[in-house]
C-alpha positions as CSV (number, residue, x, y, z in Angstrom):
1,M,0.5,-0.1,0.5
2,R,1.3,3.4,-0.8
3,L,0.8,5.6,2.0
4,S,0.7,9.8,1.6
5,I,1.1,11.4,4.7
6,R,1.3,15.2,5.5
7,H,2.3,15.9,9.4
8,K,2.7,19.3,10.5
9,T,2.8,20.9,14.3
10,V,3.2,24.7,15.3
11,Y,4.6,25.9,18.4
12,A,4.6,29.3,19.1
13,F,6.2,31.1,21.9
14,E,4.8,34.1,24.2
15,P,7.3,36.2,24.8
16,A,10.1,35.1,22.2
17,A,12.6,32.4,23.2
18,L,15.7,33.5,23.1
19,K,17.2,29.9,21.8
20,L,15.1,26.8,20.2
21,A,17.0,23.9,19.8
22,L,14.8,20.6,18.8
23,R,15.4,16.7,18.2
24,L,13.4,15.5,15.4
25,R,12.7,11.9,15.1
26,L,10.3,11.7,12.0
27,W,11.3,9.8,8.9
28,P,10.2,6.7,8.2
29,S,11.8,3.6,9.4
30,E,13.3,1.8,6.7
31,H,12.7,-2.5,7.3
32,E,11.1,-5.4,4.7
33,G,7.6,-4.5,5.1
34,Q,8.0,-0.7,4.7
35,K,9.9,2.1,2.8
36,T,9.8,5.8,1.9
37,L,9.3,6.8,-1.5
38,A,9.8,10.5,-0.9
39,W,10.3,12.4,1.9
40,K,10.8,15.6,3.5
41,V,11.1,17.0,6.7
42,S,11.4,20.9,7.0
43,V,11.2,23.5,9.7
44,N,9.9,26.8,9.2
45,G,10.7,26.5,4.8
46,A,14.4,25.1,5.7
47,P,15.3,21.4,5.0
48,V,16.3,19.5,7.5
49,T,18.4,16.2,7.1
50,P,18.9,13.4,9.3
51,L,22.6,13.3,11.3
52,L,22.9,9.8,11.4
53,T,20.8,6.4,11.9
54,D,21.3,4.4,14.9
55,D,22.0,0.8,15.0
56,F,17.9,0.2,15.3
57,G,17.3,2.1,12.2
58,D,16.2,5.3,13.7
59,A,16.5,8.5,11.7
60,C,17.8,11.7,14.0
61,G,18.7,15.1,12.9
62,Q,18.7,18.5,15.0
63,W,17.3,22.6,14.4
64,H,19.0,25.6,16.6
65,S,17.6,29.2,16.3
66,K,19.7,31.3,15.3
67,G,18.6,34.2,18.1
68,E,15.0,35.2,19.6
69,V,12.2,32.9,18.1
70,D,8.2,33.7,18.5
71,G,7.0,30.1,16.6
72,V,8.2,27.0,14.7
73,E,6.5,25.1,11.5
74,I,7.8,21.7,11.6
75,L,6.2,20.0,8.7
76,A,7.1,16.0,7.6
77,E,5.1,14.9,4.4
78,G,5.6,12.2,1.9
79,M,5.2,9.2,0.4
80,V,5.5,5.3,2.0
81,E,4.8,2.0,0.8
82,T,4.3,-0.5,3.1
83,A,3.8,-4.3,2.9
84,E,2.2,-7.0,5.1
85,T,3.8,-8.9,7.3
86,A,2.1,-10.0,9.8
87,G,3.5,-7.7,12.5
88,V,6.9,-8.9,12.0
89,V,9.4,-6.2,11.6
90,R,12.3,-7.5,9.8
91,N,15.7,-6.0,8.8
92,L,15.7,-2.5,10.8
93,G,19.1,-1.6,11.6
94,R,21.3,-3.6,12.2
95,Q,19.2,-5.8,15.5
96,R,22.0,-5.6,18.3
97,S,21.4,-5.1,22.1
98,T,17.8,-6.5,22.2
99,G,18.4,-6.7,25.8
100,V,18.7,-2.3,26.1
101,F,14.7,-3.1,26.1
102,L,14.3,-5.1,29.3
103,R,14.9,-1.6,30.9
104,E,12.4,-0.4,33.2
105,T,11.7,3.3,33.0
106,A,9.5,5.7,35.2
107,L,6.4,5.7,33.1
108,T,7.1,1.6,32.4
109,E,8.0,0.6,35.8
110,P,6.0,-2.3,36.8
111,D,4.0,-3.2,39.8
112,D,2.3,-6.2,40.7
113,A,-0.6,-5.7,39.4
114,I,0.7,-5.4,35.9
115,C,2.9,-8.2,37.2
116,E,-0.1,-10.5,37.9
117,L,-1.5,-9.4,34.2
118,A,0.9,-10.1,33.0
119,A,1.1,-14.0,34.5
120,E,-2.2,-14.7,34.3
121,A,-1.6,-13.8,30.3
122,A,0.8,-15.7,30.0
123,A,-0.8,-18.6,31.9
124,S,-3.6,-18.3,29.9
125,S,-1.5,-19.6,26.7
126,G,-0.2,-22.9,28.1
127,D,2.9,-24.6,26.3
128,D,2.4,-22.4,23.3
129,G,5.4,-20.1,23.1
130,T,6.5,-16.7,23.9
131,L,4.5,-15.3,20.5
132,A,0.9,-16.9,22.0
133,A,1.9,-15.6,25.3
134,L,2.6,-12.0,23.9
135,H,-0.8,-12.2,22.1
136,A,-2.7,-13.4,25.2
137,L,-0.9,-10.3,26.9
138,S,-2.1,-7.6,24.0
139,A,-5.8,-8.8,24.3
140,A,-5.0,-8.2,28.4
141,V,-4.6,-5.2,28.0
142,G,-7.3,-4.0,25.3
143,G,-9.2,-5.8,27.8
144,A,-7.8,-4.0,31.0
145,V,-7.6,-0.6,30.1
146,E,-10.4,1.0,27.8
147,Y,-9.9,3.7,25.1
148,R,-11.2,7.5,27.0
149,P,-9.1,10.3,25.9
150,G,-8.9,12.4,28.3
151,V,-8.4,10.7,31.3
152,T,-4.3,10.7,31.2
153,G,-1.6,12.6,30.7
154,S,2.3,12.8,28.6
155,D,3.2,11.9,32.1
156,T,0.7,9.2,32.9
157,T,2.7,5.9,34.4
158,A,2.3,2.6,33.0
159,A,1.2,1.3,36.5
160,R,-1.3,3.8,37.0
161,A,-3.0,3.8,33.8
162,L,-4.4,0.1,34.4
163,V,-5.6,1.6,38.2
164,L,-7.8,4.4,36.2
165,G,-8.4,1.3,33.2
166,A,-8.9,4.1,30.8
167,G,-6.4,5.5,28.3
168,V,-5.1,6.5,24.9
169,C,-3.2,4.7,22.7
170,Q,0.4,5.6,24.5
171,D,-1.1,4.3,27.9
172,H,-1.9,0.2,26.2
173,A,1.7,0.2,24.9
174,H,3.7,1.5,28.5
175,V,1.1,-1.0,30.0
176,F,1.7,-4.0,27.2
177,I,6.0,-3.2,27.4
178,A,5.8,-3.1,31.4
179,A,4.6,-6.6,31.2
180,A,6.0,-8.0,28.5
181,R,9.4,-6.8,30.4
182,S,8.3,-8.4,34.2
183,L,7.7,-11.7,32.0
184,G,11.8,-11.3,30.7
185,V,10.7,-10.7,27.0
186,P,12.5,-7.3,25.7
187,A,10.2,-4.6,24.6
188,R,9.7,-0.9,23.6
189,Y,7.2,1.7,22.5
190,V,6.7,3.1,18.4
191,S,5.5,6.0,17.9
192,G,4.4,6.2,14.1
193,Y,1.5,7.2,11.6
194,L,-1.8,4.7,11.2
195,L,-4.4,5.3,8.0
196,A,-7.4,4.5,10.4
197,N,-10.3,4.2,9.9
198,E,-14.2,4.0,11.8
199,D,-13.2,0.8,13.9
200,F,-10.4,2.3,15.3
201,A,-9.9,3.5,18.3
202,G,-9.7,7.6,18.5
203,A,-11.2,7.2,15.0
204,D,-13.4,10.4,14.5
205,E,-16.8,10.5,12.7
206,R,-15.5,10.1,9.6
207,G,-12.7,7.0,10.6
208,E,-9.9,9.5,10.3
209,L,-7.0,9.4,12.9
210,H,-5.2,13.4,12.6
211,E,-2.8,12.4,14.5
212,T,0.4,9.9,15.7
213,H,-0.1,6.6,16.9
214,A,1.2,4.4,19.6
215,W,1.8,1.0,19.9
216,A,4.4,-1.3,20.9
217,E,6.6,-4.0,19.8
218,A,8.3,-7.0,21.2
219,F,11.2,-9.3,20.8
220,V,10.0,-13.1,20.3
221,E,13.3,-15.5,19.5
222,G,12.8,-17.2,16.0
223,F,10.4,-14.4,14.4
224,G,12.5,-11.3,15.7
225,W,10.9,-7.9,16.6
226,V,7.0,-8.0,16.7
227,G,4.2,-5.2,16.5
228,F,1.3,-5.8,18.6
229,D,-0.9,-2.7,19.2
230,A,-3.2,-3.5,22.4
231,A,-5.6,-0.2,21.3
232,N,-7.0,-2.0,18.1
233,Q,-6.4,-5.5,19.3
234,V,-3.9,-6.1,16.2
235,C,-0.5,-6.8,15.1
236,P,0.3,-3.7,12.7
237,T,-1.1,-4.0,9.5
238,E,0.2,-2.4,6.4
239,R,-2.2,0.5,7.0
240,Y,0.5,1.7,9.9
241,V,3.7,3.6,8.9
242,R,6.8,2.8,12.2
243,L,8.6,6.3,12.1
244,V,11.2,5.9,15.6
245,G,11.3,3.3,18.8
246,G,12.3,4.0,22.3
247,L,12.5,2.9,25.7
248,D,9.0,4.5,26.5
249,S,7.3,8.0,25.2
250,R,9.9,9.9,26.0
251,D,11.6,8.2,24.6
252,A,10.4,7.8,21.3
253,A,9.1,10.9,20.9
254,P,9.4,12.5,17.6
255,L,9.7,15.7,18.6
256,R,11.7,16.9,21.1
257,G,12.5,20.9,22.1
258,S,15.0,22.7,25.1
259,I,14.1,26.2,25.8
260,T,16.0,29.3,26.3
261,G,14.5,31.6,27.8
262,H,10.8,31.8,30.2
263,V,7.7,31.6,28.1
264,E,4.6,30.2,27.9
265,E,4.2,27.5,24.6
266,T,0.9,27.0,22.3
267,L,1.2,23.7,20.5
268,E,-0.6,22.9,17.5
269,A,-0.5,19.5,15.6
270,E,-2.6,17.9,12.6
271,V,-1.8,14.9,10.5
272,R,-3.4,13.6,7.3
273,I,-2.7,10.4,5.4
274,T,-4.3,9.1,2.4
275,S,-4.1,6.1,0.6
276,A,-3.0,6.8,-2.9
277,E,-5.9,5.2,-4.4
278,Q,-7.9,7.9,-2.3
279,A,-5.9,10.6,-3.3
280,Q,-6.6,9.4,-6.6
281,Q,-10.3,9.7,-6.2
282,Q,-10.1,12.7,-4.3
């Protein structure tokens, strides 16, 4: 499937920031199920190119203001071709040090309730192996955390989301990751895009999703990294575009910044994603 994507983020500062530095991770991953056909990233109209691609296959770039700045517009857009791989991510990066994704963070530290959820899911899968246990875990997380916007925030931990029993895709991913790691399975957070329809969590009345999406990947011996979207109870399909992975949502943020000066910040962001077939019809 060929997907056309336009992701615009606008920051405004009052008063103007003395300096602004941005870390950009807005380039789609390159792997067996995903190929970038055309892509560009710009800040205030100036093109930005990646400085490096790390061992995990994630590209990173930087942008710095040359003085005071009262706002920035970050635009990432292009065309990506995806293929169905049953959620398995093959040939992404050098695939080194999978054990680093057993590391707990403040957002993904498992408590007793998360460990119990993980143990019960693993037990329910019997002797069918790690992959079956992870599918059972994804179903358990989706059942325990209802998709409900406005209940949680960017600082909500996995443990807190499970107590609340509600959250958004970020919370589903964090709970799944914390639980998987408690079972000794490396797991990581993934930020990306989703061509949604009316059946997907967070989609509007037209079946569209105008923001980035999040899911998890877990490492399974014999398969490699496998994606799990507990919010939608599926493994990522050709409708998903992977941007970047990390230990949690902060580590895998497509965009992070550092501001010098005491300012009030406002943010507007919008994602538009269509298939090539839809674009032709329009």
